[in-house]
N, C-alpha and C positions, 0 to 999 in steps of 0.2 A: 504493500499500499504506500502510495506517495502522499506526503503531507503537503497540502496546499490550500490556499483560500478557496471559499465555496464559489459555486456557479449559481446565480440567481435563477431559480426554477420552481414551479408549482404544479403539483398533481391535482387537476381540477375534480377528480373523483374522490379525493382523500378527505375532505371535510364533510362529514355527513350531515351536520347541522345546516350547512348551506344547501346541500342536496336536497334534503327533505324540505326545508323552508321554500326553496324555489319550486320544487315539484308540487308541493301543496298550493302555493300561492299562484303559480302559473301553470306549468305542466312539465313532465319529466323530458320532453322533447327540447325545452329551452334552458335546462340546468347548466350545460356548458356554455351556451351562447351568452347567457346573462353574465357569467364569471369572465368571459372574454371581454365583453363590453367593459366591464369594471376594471379588469386588471391589465388587459393587453394594450401595447403600445406598437407604434409603427417600428418595424425593425425586429420585433419579436419573431419567434417561431412556434407554432403549435403543432404538435403530433397528435393525431387522431388515430385510435386503433379500434378496428371493427372487423371481425371475422368475415361478415357478409359484404362490408363496405356500404351498407345501407342504413346503419344506425342513424335515425333521425336526429338524435341529440348531437352526434359527431358532425353530421352534414351541416346542420344549422350553425354550429359553432364555427365550422371552417368557412362557410359562406360569410359569416360576420367578420371573421378574422381577415379574410381577403379584402373586404371593403374597408378594413382598418389599416391596411398596409402590412399585414402580418404574413410572413411565409407560412404555408400550410403543407404539411407532410402527413400522408396516410400510410398506415400499415393495415393491409386488407388481405382477404382470401378470396376463394372463388373466382369471379370474374373482376373484382375490384369495385363493383357496385357503383353507386352515385359519387362516393368519395373520389374514385379515380377521375371523374369528370370535373370535380370541384377543386382538388388540391394541386398545388404546384408540383409536388413530387409524390409518387406513389410506390411503396414497396409491396407488391403483390405476390402472395404465396398462392399459385394456381392449383388449389386443392379445395375439395368440399368437406374434408373431415376436420371438424372444428379443433380437436385436440392437436392434430398435426399443425394446423395453421398458427395455434397459440404457441406451440413449441418453436416454430420458426420465428414467430414475433419475438419471443424471449431472446433468441440468438441474435436477431437483427438489432434489437434494442441495445444489447451489450456491445455489438460491433459499432453502432452509431455513437454511443456514449464514449467509447474508446477513441474513435476519430475525432469527435469534438474535443475531448480533453487534449489530444495530441496537437490539433490545430490551435487551440488556445495557448498551449505551452509554446508553440513555435512563435506565436504572435506576441509573446511576452505578457500575457494576461495574468499569469500568477506571480510575476515579479513585483516585489515591493518598491 
């Protein structure tokens, strides 16, 4: 493990209080879109993960993000679904078996995180 300063990132599915409040007050298709609107800034990157590529909450969040100048990345399965058409970049696992798609997504996430960390290191982001 390398000791370094943190990278600002938020998992929009991690705060159950926000998810249930937004789901109850609006609808569950809007739970990520509302958070993107509140937290997102131009130049940010959003990752949407959906085995079908058609999860309405992910699609709405990415549509909103694109309107805000946020780069959109999808991890999908099957044909890529609606996210393939909405997002700037799509990592599609061409498979219909959910467990296999999710296993591939885990591997892709580790690879992507490693690349991000490496590029930030090269750019001097972690230097004090």
